[in-house]
A tleap script that builds the chain and sets N, CA, C and O, in Angstrom:
source leaprc.protein.ff14SB
mol = sequence {
  NMET ALA GLU SER ASP PHE TRP GLN ALA LEU
  SER ASP THR ILE HIE ARG ALA VAL ASN LEU
  ARG VAL VAL THR LEU VAL GLY ASP SER VAL
  VAL SER GLY THR LEU GLU ARG LEU GLU VAL
  GLY ALA PRO VAL ALA SER ALA GLY ALA LEU
  VAL THR ASP ILE ASN LEU ALA GLY GLY ASP
  ILE THR ARG ILE VAL SER ASP LYS LEU LEU
  GLY ALA ASP TYR ALA ASP LEU ARG ALA ALA
  HIE GLN GLU SER VAL LYS GLN ALA GLN ASP
  ILE VAL ALA ARG ASN ILE SER ILE LEU VAL
  SER LEU VAL LYS ASP ILE GLY HIE GLN LEU
  GLY ALA LEU PRO THR PRO THR SER GLY PRO
  ILE ARG THR VAL GLN ASN VAL ALA ASN PRO
  ALA VAL PRO VAL THR SER PRO PRO PRO GLN
  CGLN
}
set mol.1.N position { 32.612 28.346 62.614 }
set mol.1.CA position { 31.369 29.455 62.079 }
set mol.1.C position { 31.024 28.875 60.960 }
set mol.1.O position { 31.764 28.507 60.047 }
set mol.2.N position { 29.494 28.775 61.076 }
set mol.2.CA position { 28.695 28.278 59.844 }
set mol.2.C position { 28.682 29.254 58.786 }
set mol.2.O position { 28.753 30.464 59.001 }
set mol.3.N position { 28.595 28.740 57.662 }
set mol.3.CA position { 28.701 29.485 56.248 }
set mol.3.C position { 27.722 30.692 56.262 }
set mol.3.O position { 28.025 31.827 55.893 }
set mol.4.N position { 26.423 30.277 56.770 }
set mol.4.CA position { 25.255 31.311 56.782 }
set mol.4.C position { 25.836 32.507 57.976 }
set mol.4.O position { 25.641 33.720 57.902 }
set mol.5.N position { 26.423 31.942 58.822 }
set mol.5.CA position { 26.972 33.169 59.989 }
set mol.5.C position { 27.994 34.037 59.245 }
set mol.5.O position { 28.018 35.265 59.336 }
set mol.6.N position { 28.781 33.351 58.551 }
set mol.6.CA position { 29.930 34.318 57.860 }
set mol.6.C position { 29.359 35.331 57.022 }
set mol.6.O position { 29.646 36.527 57.076 }
set mol.7.N position { 28.439 34.731 56.154 }
set mol.7.CA position { 27.644 35.725 55.172 }
set mol.7.C position { 26.882 36.851 55.884 }
set mol.7.O position { 26.862 38.007 55.459 }
set mol.8.N position { 26.317 36.475 56.891 }
set mol.8.CA position { 25.514 37.358 58.000 }
set mol.8.C position { 26.426 38.427 58.165 }
set mol.8.O position { 26.175 39.569 57.779 }
set mol.9.N position { 27.700 38.025 58.846 }
set mol.9.CA position { 28.586 38.937 59.449 }
set mol.9.C position { 29.293 39.825 58.357 }
set mol.9.O position { 29.609 40.993 58.579 }
set mol.10.N position { 29.518 39.179 57.153 }
set mol.10.CA position { 29.932 40.053 56.178 }
set mol.10.C position { 29.107 41.084 55.673 }
set mol.10.O position { 29.560 42.195 55.397 }
set mol.11.N position { 27.674 40.707 55.510 }
set mol.11.CA position { 26.571 41.686 55.056 }
set mol.11.C position { 26.502 42.884 56.456 }
set mol.11.O position { 26.372 44.079 56.189 }
set mol.12.N position { 26.586 42.494 57.672 }
set mol.12.CA position { 26.671 43.336 58.545 }
set mol.12.C position { 27.757 44.416 58.562 }
set mol.12.O position { 27.559 45.617 58.751 }
set mol.13.N position { 28.981 43.791 58.326 }
set mol.13.CA position { 29.998 44.556 58.221 }
set mol.13.C position { 30.152 45.658 56.995 }
set mol.13.O position { 30.709 46.744 57.157 }
set mol.14.N position { 29.627 45.252 55.855 }
set mol.14.CA position { 29.448 45.931 54.636 }
set mol.14.C position { 28.482 47.021 55.156 }
set mol.14.O position { 28.844 48.186 54.995 }
set mol.15.N position { 27.474 46.819 55.668 }
set mol.15.CA position { 26.313 47.762 56.037 }
set mol.15.C position { 26.975 48.915 57.073 }
set mol.15.O position { 26.833 50.108 56.805 }
set mol.16.N position { 27.621 48.531 58.133 }
set mol.16.CA position { 28.426 49.282 58.971 }
set mol.16.C position { 29.466 50.040 58.077 }
set mol.16.O position { 29.795 51.187 58.377 }
set mol.17.N position { 29.928 49.474 57.103 }
set mol.17.CA position { 31.361 50.233 56.426 }
set mol.17.C position { 30.534 51.231 55.530 }
set mol.17.O position { 31.176 52.144 55.011 }
set mol.18.N position { 29.387 51.169 55.328 }
set mol.18.CA position { 28.692 52.123 54.305 }
set mol.18.C position { 28.094 53.334 55.114 }
set mol.18.O position { 28.082 54.491 54.693 }
set mol.19.N position { 27.593 52.914 56.343 }
set mol.19.CA position { 26.872 53.939 57.094 }
set mol.19.C position { 27.596 54.355 58.352 }
set mol.19.O position { 27.811 53.536 59.245 }
set mol.20.N position { 27.995 55.675 58.440 }
set mol.20.CA position { 28.653 56.201 59.565 }
set mol.20.C position { 27.790 57.016 60.369 }
set mol.20.O position { 27.329 58.057 59.903 }
set mol.21.N position { 27.499 56.592 61.671 }
set mol.21.CA position { 26.613 57.512 62.645 }
set mol.21.C position { 27.355 57.855 63.860 }
set mol.21.O position { 27.905 57.032 64.592 }
set mol.22.N position { 27.334 59.143 64.029 }
set mol.22.CA position { 27.634 59.418 65.441 }
set mol.22.C position { 26.648 60.229 66.028 }
set mol.22.O position { 26.100 61.157 65.434 }
set mol.23.N position { 26.390 59.859 67.310 }
set mol.23.CA position { 25.305 60.214 68.156 }
set mol.23.C position { 25.958 60.871 69.537 }
set mol.23.O position { 26.775 60.279 70.242 }
set mol.24.N position { 25.486 62.093 69.769 }
set mol.24.CA position { 25.601 62.742 71.032 }
set mol.24.C position { 24.375 62.882 71.828 }
set mol.24.O position { 23.416 63.539 71.425 }
set mol.25.N position { 24.398 62.243 73.002 }
set mol.25.CA position { 23.062 62.517 73.747 }
set mol.25.C position { 23.588 63.160 74.973 }
set mol.25.O position { 24.665 62.884 75.503 }
set mol.26.N position { 22.677 64.098 75.401 }
set mol.26.CA position { 22.744 64.745 76.547 }
set mol.26.C position { 21.772 64.138 77.696 }
set mol.26.O position { 20.576 63.963 77.463 }
set mol.27.N position { 22.315 63.850 78.861 }
set mol.27.CA position { 21.383 62.976 79.852 }
set mol.27.C position { 22.254 62.157 80.685 }
set mol.27.O position { 23.417 61.933 80.351 }
set mol.28.N position { 21.699 61.667 81.837 }
set mol.28.CA position { 22.383 60.730 82.559 }
set mol.28.C position { 22.032 59.175 82.062 }
set mol.28.O position { 21.022 58.506 82.277 }
set mol.29.N position { 23.220 58.857 81.335 }
set mol.29.CA position { 23.181 57.347 81.067 }
set mol.29.C position { 23.390 56.272 81.945 }
set mol.29.O position { 24.008 56.527 82.979 }
set mol.30.N position { 22.944 54.938 81.721 }
set mol.30.CA position { 23.080 54.005 82.778 }
set mol.30.C position { 24.592 53.288 82.284 }
set mol.30.O position { 24.792 53.004 81.103 }
set mol.31.N position { 25.402 53.096 83.143 }
set mol.31.CA position { 26.696 52.407 82.774 }
set mol.31.C position { 26.805 51.266 83.707 }
set mol.31.O position { 26.612 51.364 84.918 }
set mol.32.N position { 27.119 50.193 83.094 }
set mol.32.CA position { 27.315 48.857 84.049 }
set mol.32.C position { 28.315 47.884 83.449 }
set mol.32.O position { 28.705 48.141 82.310 }
set mol.33.N position { 28.683 47.034 83.927 }
set mol.33.CA position { 29.568 45.972 83.536 }
set mol.33.C position { 31.071 46.382 84.039 }
set mol.33.O position { 31.320 47.333 84.780 }
set mol.34.N position { 31.949 45.538 83.524 }
set mol.34.CA position { 33.196 45.709 84.225 }
set mol.34.C position { 33.981 46.704 83.301 }
set mol.34.O position { 33.462 47.136 82.272 }
set mol.35.N position { 35.253 47.057 83.696 }
set mol.35.CA position { 36.141 48.115 83.089 }
set mol.35.C position { 36.492 47.616 81.438 }
set mol.35.O position { 36.625 48.351 80.459 }
set mol.36.N position { 36.592 46.039 81.509 }
set mol.36.CA position { 36.984 45.574 80.165 }
set mol.36.C position { 35.854 45.490 79.426 }
set mol.36.O position { 36.049 45.571 78.214 }
set mol.37.N position { 34.509 45.326 79.847 }
set mol.37.CA position { 33.391 45.112 79.201 }
set mol.37.C position { 32.175 46.236 79.770 }
set mol.37.O position { 31.207 45.883 80.443 }
set mol.38.N position { 32.408 47.414 79.416 }
set mol.38.CA position { 31.482 48.313 79.843 }
set mol.38.C position { 30.145 48.517 78.965 }
set mol.38.O position { 30.289 48.659 77.750 }
set mol.39.N position { 28.937 48.536 79.488 }
set mol.39.CA position { 27.933 48.579 78.936 }
set mol.39.C position { 27.106 49.901 79.117 }
set mol.39.O position { 26.422 50.118 80.117 }
set mol.40.N position { 27.222 50.702 78.134 }
set mol.40.CA position { 26.487 51.935 78.399 }
set mol.40.C position { 24.997 52.092 77.593 }
set mol.40.O position { 24.881 51.987 76.372 }
set mol.41.N position { 24.033 52.329 78.411 }
set mol.41.CA position { 22.628 52.390 78.067 }
set mol.41.C position { 22.300 53.876 77.723 }
set mol.41.O position { 22.843 54.724 78.430 }
set mol.42.N position { 21.413 54.320 76.644 }
set mol.42.CA position { 20.905 55.496 76.455 }
set mol.42.C position { 20.481 56.102 77.626 }
set mol.42.O position { 20.276 55.399 78.616 }
set mol.43.N position { 20.298 57.463 77.668 }
set mol.43.CA position { 19.728 58.117 78.992 }
set mol.43.C position { 18.166 57.736 79.042 }
set mol.43.O position { 17.574 57.534 77.982 }
set mol.44.N position { 17.514 57.640 80.250 }
set mol.44.CA position { 16.220 57.363 80.279 }
set mol.44.C position { 15.374 58.591 79.729 }
set mol.44.O position { 14.440 58.475 78.936 }
set mol.45.N position { 15.831 59.770 80.259 }
set mol.45.CA position { 15.395 61.131 79.791 }
set mol.45.C position { 16.298 61.891 79.360 }
set mol.45.O position { 17.152 62.388 80.095 }
set mol.46.N position { 16.208 62.122 77.815 }
set mol.46.CA position { 17.300 62.858 77.279 }
set mol.46.C position { 16.923 64.206 77.155 }
set mol.46.O position { 15.829 64.589 76.740 }
set mol.47.N position { 17.983 65.013 77.577 }
set mol.47.CA position { 17.873 66.618 77.602 }
set mol.47.C position { 18.117 67.042 75.918 }
set mol.47.O position { 17.796 68.160 75.516 }
set mol.48.N position { 18.642 66.142 75.129 }
set mol.48.CA position { 18.698 66.566 73.893 }
set mol.48.C position { 19.641 65.720 72.916 }
set mol.48.O position { 20.412 65.007 73.559 }
set mol.49.N position { 19.768 65.623 71.644 }
set mol.49.CA position { 20.609 64.638 71.069 }
set mol.49.C position { 21.129 65.556 69.813 }
set mol.49.O position { 20.538 66.558 69.409 }
set mol.50.N position { 22.131 65.118 69.368 }
set mol.50.CA position { 22.838 65.490 68.094 }
set mol.50.C position { 23.187 64.284 67.351 }
set mol.50.O position { 23.876 63.466 67.961 }
set mol.51.N position { 22.879 64.042 66.272 }
set mol.51.CA position { 23.001 62.791 65.259 }
set mol.51.C position { 23.472 63.186 64.012 }
set mol.51.O position { 22.935 64.119 63.414 }
set mol.52.N position { 24.444 62.558 63.544 }
set mol.52.CA position { 24.985 62.824 62.338 }
set mol.52.C position { 25.045 61.441 61.587 }
set mol.52.O position { 25.693 60.536 62.113 }
set mol.53.N position { 24.512 61.262 60.585 }
set mol.53.CA position { 24.370 60.019 59.821 }
set mol.53.C position { 24.834 60.192 58.399 }
set mol.53.O position { 24.292 60.958 57.602 }
set mol.54.N position { 25.889 59.418 58.130 }
set mol.54.CA position { 26.552 59.672 56.787 }
set mol.54.C position { 26.633 58.397 55.874 }
set mol.54.O position { 27.401 57.494 56.205 }
set mol.55.N position { 25.899 58.291 54.779 }
set mol.55.CA position { 25.883 57.154 53.934 }
set mol.55.C position { 27.114 57.396 53.013 }
set mol.55.O position { 27.058 58.214 52.095 }
set mol.56.N position { 28.359 56.575 53.315 }
set mol.56.CA position { 29.512 56.807 52.517 }
set mol.56.C position { 29.403 56.501 51.045 }
set mol.56.O position { 30.135 56.997 50.188 }
set mol.57.N position { 28.438 55.651 50.825 }
set mol.57.CA position { 28.498 55.186 49.209 }
set mol.57.C position { 27.625 56.140 48.500 }
set mol.57.O position { 27.982 56.445 47.362 }
set mol.58.N position { 26.574 56.652 48.953 }
set mol.58.CA position { 25.759 57.685 48.322 }
set mol.58.C position { 26.144 59.003 48.599 }
set mol.58.O position { 25.854 59.904 47.813 }
set mol.59.N position { 26.775 59.214 49.650 }
set mol.59.CA position { 27.337 60.708 49.935 }
set mol.59.C position { 26.368 61.378 50.771 }
set mol.59.O position { 26.662 62.507 51.164 }
set mol.60.N position { 25.160 60.825 51.138 }
set mol.60.CA position { 24.024 61.571 51.755 }
set mol.60.C position { 24.511 61.938 53.402 }
set mol.60.O position { 25.097 61.099 54.087 }
set mol.61.N position { 24.264 62.937 53.767 }
set mol.61.CA position { 24.582 63.423 55.238 }
set mol.61.C position { 23.266 63.964 55.745 }
set mol.61.O position { 22.624 64.889 55.247 }
set mol.62.N position { 22.920 63.147 56.961 }
set mol.62.CA position { 21.615 63.761 57.709 }
set mol.62.C position { 22.216 64.223 59.062 }
set mol.62.O position { 23.110 63.602 59.637 }
set mol.63.N position { 21.684 65.295 59.494 }
set mol.63.CA position { 22.165 65.848 60.731 }
set mol.63.C position { 20.707 66.145 61.493 }
set mol.63.O position { 19.796 66.851 61.059 }
set mol.64.N position { 20.740 65.491 62.604 }
set mol.64.CA position { 19.651 66.005 63.459 }
set mol.64.C position { 20.030 66.748 64.810 }
set mol.64.O position { 20.870 66.244 65.556 }
set mol.65.N position { 19.348 68.061 65.149 }
set mol.65.CA position { 19.894 68.624 66.209 }
set mol.65.C position { 18.431 68.979 67.065 }
set mol.65.O position { 17.440 69.467 66.522 }
set mol.66.N position { 18.526 68.630 68.479 }
set mol.66.CA position { 17.435 68.966 69.240 }
set mol.66.C position { 17.240 70.520 69.327 }
set mol.66.O position { 18.236 71.236 69.430 }
set mol.67.N position { 16.099 71.008 69.292 }
set mol.67.CA position { 15.749 72.397 69.476 }
set mol.67.C position { 16.748 73.011 70.502 }
set mol.67.O position { 17.490 73.981 70.347 }
set mol.68.N position { 16.549 72.032 71.823 }
set mol.68.CA position { 17.379 72.612 72.985 }
set mol.68.C position { 18.772 72.765 72.832 }
set mol.68.O position { 19.384 73.455 73.647 }
set mol.69.N position { 19.328 72.239 71.939 }
set mol.69.CA position { 20.733 72.312 71.640 }
set mol.69.C position { 21.225 73.484 70.631 }
set mol.69.O position { 22.411 73.709 70.386 }
set mol.70.N position { 20.328 74.062 70.187 }
set mol.70.CA position { 20.685 74.965 68.993 }
set mol.70.C position { 21.138 76.336 69.612 }
set mol.70.O position { 21.726 77.193 68.952 }
set mol.71.N position { 20.776 76.478 71.081 }
set mol.71.CA position { 21.258 77.852 71.737 }
set mol.71.C position { 22.761 78.100 71.726 }
set mol.71.O position { 23.489 77.185 71.341 }
set mol.72.N position { 23.233 79.143 72.077 }
set mol.72.CA position { 24.590 79.523 72.345 }
set mol.72.C position { 25.198 78.807 73.516 }
set mol.72.O position { 26.398 78.530 73.523 }
set mol.73.N position { 24.375 78.495 74.532 }
set mol.73.CA position { 24.941 77.737 75.520 }
set mol.73.C position { 25.509 76.077 75.109 }
set mol.73.O position { 26.067 75.322 75.906 }
set mol.74.N position { 25.255 75.830 73.935 }
set mol.74.CA position { 25.452 74.383 73.645 }
set mol.74.C position { 26.687 74.491 72.317 }
set mol.74.O position { 27.105 73.464 71.782 }
set mol.75.N position { 27.068 75.590 71.992 }
set mol.75.CA position { 28.034 75.643 71.098 }
set mol.75.C position { 29.132 74.846 71.004 }
set mol.75.O position { 29.515 74.364 69.938 }
set mol.76.N position { 29.821 74.627 72.372 }
set mol.76.CA position { 30.789 73.788 72.548 }
set mol.76.C position { 30.562 72.303 72.582 }
set mol.76.O position { 31.514 71.559 72.348 }
set mol.77.N position { 29.358 71.808 72.858 }
set mol.77.CA position { 28.836 70.585 72.530 }
set mol.77.C position { 28.841 70.314 71.107 }
set mol.77.O position { 29.419 69.319 70.670 }
set mol.78.N position { 28.117 71.294 70.210 }
set mol.78.CA position { 27.963 70.999 68.940 }
set mol.78.C position { 29.301 70.714 68.234 }
set mol.78.O position { 29.441 69.804 67.416 }
set mol.79.N position { 30.406 71.677 68.666 }
set mol.79.CA position { 31.711 71.547 68.004 }
set mol.79.C position { 32.347 70.350 68.490 }
set mol.79.O position { 33.082 69.730 67.722 }
set mol.80.N position { 32.151 69.925 69.721 }
set mol.80.CA position { 32.688 68.586 69.957 }
set mol.80.C position { 31.928 67.409 69.224 }
set mol.80.O position { 32.601 66.478 68.781 }
set mol.81.N position { 30.773 67.409 69.101 }
set mol.81.CA position { 29.905 66.604 68.157 }
set mol.81.C position { 30.638 66.538 67.005 }
set mol.81.O position { 31.092 65.441 66.678 }
set mol.82.N position { 30.877 67.674 66.203 }
set mol.82.CA position { 31.466 67.916 65.043 }
set mol.82.C position { 32.791 67.327 64.716 }
set mol.82.O position { 33.132 66.839 63.639 }
set mol.83.N position { 33.525 67.453 65.865 }
set mol.83.CA position { 34.901 66.949 65.924 }
set mol.83.C position { 34.855 65.340 65.831 }
set mol.83.O position { 35.520 64.642 65.066 }
set mol.84.N position { 33.897 64.908 66.808 }
set mol.84.CA position { 33.714 63.392 66.792 }
set mol.84.C position { 33.626 62.848 65.319 }
set mol.84.O position { 34.312 61.946 64.839 }
set mol.85.N position { 32.590 63.621 64.666 }
set mol.85.CA position { 32.261 63.209 63.284 }
set mol.85.C position { 33.500 63.048 62.402 }
set mol.85.O position { 33.715 62.026 61.751 }
set mol.86.N position { 34.309 64.130 62.420 }
set mol.86.CA position { 35.627 64.448 61.755 }
set mol.86.C position { 36.525 63.221 61.937 }
set mol.86.O position { 37.050 62.614 61.004 }
set mol.87.N position { 36.659 62.897 63.337 }
set mol.87.CA position { 37.600 61.637 63.762 }
set mol.87.C position { 37.011 60.484 63.087 }
set mol.87.O position { 37.785 59.881 62.343 }
set mol.88.N position { 35.782 60.027 63.179 }
set mol.88.CA position { 35.267 59.002 62.622 }
set mol.88.C position { 35.377 58.962 61.221 }
set mol.88.O position { 35.714 57.891 60.717 }
set mol.89.N position { 35.126 60.063 60.404 }
set mol.89.CA position { 35.608 59.869 59.134 }
set mol.89.C position { 36.977 59.676 58.827 }
set mol.89.O position { 37.361 59.036 57.848 }
set mol.90.N position { 37.725 60.228 59.663 }
set mol.90.CA position { 39.334 59.756 59.559 }
set mol.90.C position { 39.534 58.351 59.691 }
set mol.90.O position { 40.130 57.640 58.882 }
set mol.91.N position { 39.022 58.005 60.716 }
set mol.91.CA position { 39.074 56.548 61.065 }
set mol.91.C position { 38.649 55.458 59.789 }
set mol.91.O position { 39.345 54.494 59.470 }
set mol.92.N position { 37.316 55.848 59.124 }
set mol.92.CA position { 36.766 55.149 58.203 }
set mol.92.C position { 37.926 55.304 56.914 }
set mol.92.O position { 38.316 54.322 56.283 }
set mol.93.N position { 38.319 56.470 56.692 }
set mol.93.CA position { 39.251 56.607 55.387 }
set mol.93.C position { 40.526 55.626 55.851 }
set mol.93.O position { 40.831 54.712 55.085 }
set mol.94.N position { 41.136 55.772 56.866 }
set mol.94.CA position { 42.359 54.979 57.226 }
set mol.94.C position { 41.950 53.470 57.209 }
set mol.94.O position { 42.777 52.644 56.824 }
set mol.95.N position { 40.697 53.081 57.614 }
set mol.95.CA position { 40.328 51.533 57.377 }
set mol.95.C position { 40.205 51.198 56.282 }
set mol.95.O position { 40.726 50.133 55.952 }
set mol.96.N position { 39.632 51.809 55.523 }
set mol.96.CA position { 39.436 51.691 53.949 }
set mol.96.C position { 40.805 51.579 53.220 }
set mol.96.O position { 40.947 50.655 52.419 }
set mol.97.N position { 41.629 52.287 53.398 }
set mol.97.CA position { 43.339 52.333 53.156 }
set mol.97.C position { 43.909 51.236 53.479 }
set mol.97.O position { 44.708 50.712 52.703 }
set mol.98.N position { 43.647 50.764 54.512 }
set mol.98.CA position { 44.312 49.399 55.249 }
set mol.98.C position { 43.607 48.284 54.250 }
set mol.98.O position { 44.343 47.503 53.646 }
set mol.99.N position { 42.272 48.224 54.094 }
set mol.99.CA position { 41.603 47.142 53.373 }
set mol.99.C position { 42.321 47.097 51.945 }
set mol.99.O position { 42.846 46.068 51.520 }
set mol.100.N position { 42.297 48.287 51.252 }
set mol.100.CA position { 42.659 48.165 50.084 }
set mol.100.C position { 44.145 47.800 49.893 }
set mol.100.O position { 44.540 47.330 48.826 }
set mol.101.N position { 44.986 48.028 50.972 }
set mol.101.CA position { 46.385 47.479 51.074 }
set mol.101.C position { 46.478 45.884 51.302 }
set mol.101.O position { 47.385 45.177 50.864 }
set mol.102.N position { 45.440 45.470 52.024 }
set mol.102.CA position { 45.458 43.891 52.218 }
set mol.102.C position { 44.940 43.300 51.066 }
set mol.102.O position { 45.414 42.193 50.809 }
set mol.103.N position { 44.038 43.767 50.251 }
set mol.103.CA position { 43.544 43.223 49.263 }
set mol.103.C position { 44.467 43.067 47.996 }
set mol.103.O position { 44.459 42.157 47.168 }
set mol.104.N position { 45.336 44.286 48.061 }
set mol.104.CA position { 46.375 44.394 47.071 }
set mol.104.C position { 47.508 43.200 47.267 }
set mol.104.O position { 47.921 42.525 46.323 }
set mol.105.N position { 47.920 43.055 48.553 }
set mol.105.CA position { 48.787 42.256 49.090 }
set mol.105.C position { 48.429 40.855 48.885 }
set mol.105.O position { 49.293 40.002 48.681 }
set mol.106.N position { 47.200 40.596 48.932 }
set mol.106.CA position { 46.657 39.211 48.968 }
set mol.106.C position { 46.652 38.923 47.269 }
set mol.106.O position { 47.058 37.850 46.822 }
set mol.107.N position { 46.191 39.912 46.476 }
set mol.107.CA position { 46.173 39.689 45.161 }
set mol.107.C position { 47.684 39.395 44.605 }
set mol.107.O position { 47.783 38.443 43.830 }
set mol.108.N position { 48.728 40.039 44.893 }
set mol.108.CA position { 50.097 39.705 44.792 }
set mol.108.C position { 50.507 38.429 45.097 }
set mol.108.O position { 51.182 37.744 44.328 }
set mol.109.N position { 50.070 38.020 46.363 }
set mol.109.CA position { 50.545 36.739 46.686 }
set mol.109.C position { 49.627 35.722 46.276 }
set mol.109.O position { 49.983 34.577 46.552 }
set mol.110.N position { 48.548 35.854 45.694 }
set mol.110.CA position { 47.835 34.762 44.899 }
set mol.110.C position { 48.527 34.770 43.457 }
set mol.110.O position { 48.874 33.712 42.932 }
set mol.111.N position { 48.700 35.931 42.883 }
set mol.111.CA position { 49.618 35.993 41.606 }
set mol.111.C position { 50.990 35.248 41.721 }
set mol.111.O position { 51.504 34.819 40.687 }
set mol.112.N position { 51.548 35.090 42.813 }
set mol.112.CA position { 52.962 34.680 42.912 }
set mol.112.C position { 52.658 33.082 43.025 }
set mol.112.O position { 53.657 32.406 42.783 }
set mol.113.N position { 51.500 32.350 43.338 }
set mol.113.CA position { 51.524 31.030 43.681 }
set mol.113.C position { 51.839 30.389 42.388 }
set mol.113.O position { 51.706 30.964 41.307 }
set mol.114.N position { 52.303 29.054 42.551 }
set mol.114.CA position { 52.723 28.230 41.455 }
set mol.114.C position { 51.264 27.588 40.796 }
set mol.114.O position { 50.214 27.598 41.439 }
set mol.115.N position { 51.358 27.139 39.677 }
set mol.115.CA position { 50.021 26.624 38.993 }
set mol.115.C position { 49.865 25.431 39.685 }
set mol.115.O position { 50.773 24.648 39.963 }
set mol.116.N position { 48.409 25.287 40.018 }
set mol.116.CA position { 48.026 24.172 40.731 }
set mol.116.C position { 48.445 22.998 39.929 }
set mol.116.O position { 48.457 23.100 38.702 }
set mol.117.N position { 48.829 21.758 40.578 }
set mol.117.CA position { 48.985 20.484 40.068 }
set mol.117.C position { 47.588 19.737 39.664 }
set mol.117.O position { 46.645 20.040 40.396 }
set mol.118.N position { 47.344 18.939 38.763 }
set mol.118.CA position { 46.014 18.207 38.827 }
set mol.118.C position { 45.876 17.372 40.066 }
set mol.118.O position { 46.862 16.855 40.591 }
set mol.119.N position { 44.561 17.224 40.575 }
set mol.119.CA position { 44.569 16.406 41.690 }
set mol.119.C position { 44.366 14.799 41.268 }
set mol.119.O position { 44.428 14.378 40.113 }
set mol.120.N position { 44.134 14.072 42.354 }
set mol.120.CA position { 43.912 12.790 42.210 }
set mol.120.C position { 42.574 12.291 41.211 }
set mol.120.O position { 41.479 12.819 41.406 }
set mol.121.N position { 42.729 11.325 40.218 }
set mol.121.CA position { 41.424 11.148 39.738 }
set mol.121.C position { 40.451 10.251 40.467 }
set mol.121.O position { 40.781 9.108 40.781 }
set mol.122.N position { 39.218 10.764 40.753 }
set mol.122.CA position { 38.412 10.163 41.573 }
set mol.122.C position { 37.205 9.651 40.600 }
set mol.122.O position { 36.736 10.366 39.715 }
set mol.123.N position { 36.793 8.419 40.855 }
set mol.123.CA position { 35.817 7.708 40.175 }
set mol.123.C position { 34.612 7.832 41.126 }
set mol.123.O position { 34.694 7.536 42.318 }
set mol.124.N position { 33.326 8.352 40.454 }
set mol.124.CA position { 32.010 8.544 41.183 }
set mol.124.C position { 30.942 7.710 40.569 }
set mol.124.O position { 31.185 7.350 39.417 }
set mol.125.N position { 29.871 7.346 41.059 }
set mol.125.CA position { 28.752 6.661 40.554 }
set mol.125.C position { 28.022 7.607 39.429 }
set mol.125.O position { 27.780 8.767 39.763 }
set mol.126.N position { 27.702 7.220 38.265 }
set mol.126.CA position { 27.109 8.051 37.371 }
set mol.126.C position { 25.775 7.790 37.591 }
set mol.126.O position { 25.344 6.679 37.283 }
set mol.127.N position { 24.943 8.733 38.138 }
set mol.127.CA position { 23.587 8.585 38.690 }
set mol.127.C position { 22.542 8.254 37.457 }
set mol.127.O position { 21.656 7.399 37.451 }
set mol.128.N position { 22.896 9.160 36.439 }
set mol.128.CA position { 22.119 8.748 35.020 }
set mol.128.C position { 22.373 7.604 34.532 }
set mol.128.O position { 21.459 7.100 33.880 }
set mol.129.N position { 23.574 6.874 34.663 }
set mol.129.CA position { 23.787 5.618 33.951 }
set mol.129.C position { 24.722 5.013 35.010 }
set mol.129.O position { 25.893 5.384 34.940 }
set mol.130.N position { 24.446 4.272 35.833 }
set mol.130.CA position { 25.337 3.553 36.682 }
set mol.130.C position { 26.314 2.664 36.324 }
set mol.130.O position { 27.254 2.316 37.039 }
set mol.131.N position { 26.021 2.210 34.924 }
set mol.131.CA position { 27.129 1.116 34.312 }
set mol.131.C position { 28.325 2.186 33.814 }
set mol.131.O position { 29.410 1.638 33.620 }
set mol.132.N position { 28.285 3.512 33.599 }
set mol.132.CA position { 29.238 4.124 33.071 }
set mol.132.C position { 30.019 5.013 34.184 }
set mol.132.O position { 29.483 6.075 34.501 }
set mol.133.N position { 31.002 4.725 34.678 }
set mol.133.CA position { 31.827 5.588 35.670 }
set mol.133.C position { 31.944 6.937 35.265 }
set mol.133.O position { 32.052 7.272 34.085 }
set mol.134.N position { 31.920 7.805 36.335 }
set mol.134.CA position { 32.370 9.245 35.896 }
set mol.134.C position { 33.944 9.583 36.500 }
set mol.134.O position { 34.210 9.257 37.657 }
set mol.135.N position { 34.638 10.042 35.911 }
set mol.135.CA position { 35.934 10.481 36.533 }
set mol.135.C position { 36.220 11.998 36.695 }
set mol.135.O position { 35.905 12.818 35.832 }
set mol.136.N position { 36.819 12.306 37.825 }
set mol.136.CA position { 37.186 13.918 37.990 }
set mol.136.C position { 38.425 13.944 38.543 }
set mol.136.O position { 38.730 13.274 39.529 }
set mol.137.N position { 39.313 14.835 37.844 }
set mol.137.CA position { 38.927 15.351 36.458 }
set mol.137.C position { 38.950 14.435 35.479 }
set mol.137.O position { 39.412 13.318 35.711 }
set mol.138.N position { 38.378 14.822 34.050 }
set mol.138.CA position { 38.295 13.748 33.311 }
set mol.138.C position { 39.909 13.472 32.737 }
set mol.138.O position { 40.819 14.299 32.790 }
set mol.139.N position { 39.986 12.255 32.249 }
set mol.139.CA position { 41.421 11.838 31.861 }
set mol.139.C position { 41.943 12.734 30.629 }
set mol.139.O position { 41.220 13.236 29.768 }
set mol.140.N position { 43.301 12.829 30.715 }
set mol.140.CA position { 44.022 13.651 29.845 }
set mol.140.C position { 44.027 13.072 28.575 }
set mol.140.O position { 44.244 11.861 28.624 }
set mol.141.N position { 43.843 13.578 27.319 }
set mol.141.CA position { 43.798 12.950 26.058 }
set mol.141.C position { 44.919 13.258 25.243 }
set mol.141.O position { 45.011 12.778 24.113 }
savepdb mol mol.pdb
quit
């Protein structure tokens, strides 16, 4: 993986970690692929949508409910959507707890490492003055 790919993946991961979005669409969706790699497309003609978007860093919560889904006939659908939001929040909280635990473990392991020994002395050409070699690390005095 190239370094730029790594940083892009890290940036995307942080963005996803900060924004939690749960979408419930009513309509016939297009399902294709194999059981191992299902691809689900949004309905061509949606009969309505429930969207909850939570910015975990800022604490902002945005909910969008189609007018069609506000009636009593859709109370169970709204409750199921809200349960999905709760489950997603629980998953995020668990994942954050795991990440904090991993970072702590790595920190403890790094603290337990022995002090590095000095590496080999390398001589490189001094670009400013080729007659004077540069050593890395500098010689001990």
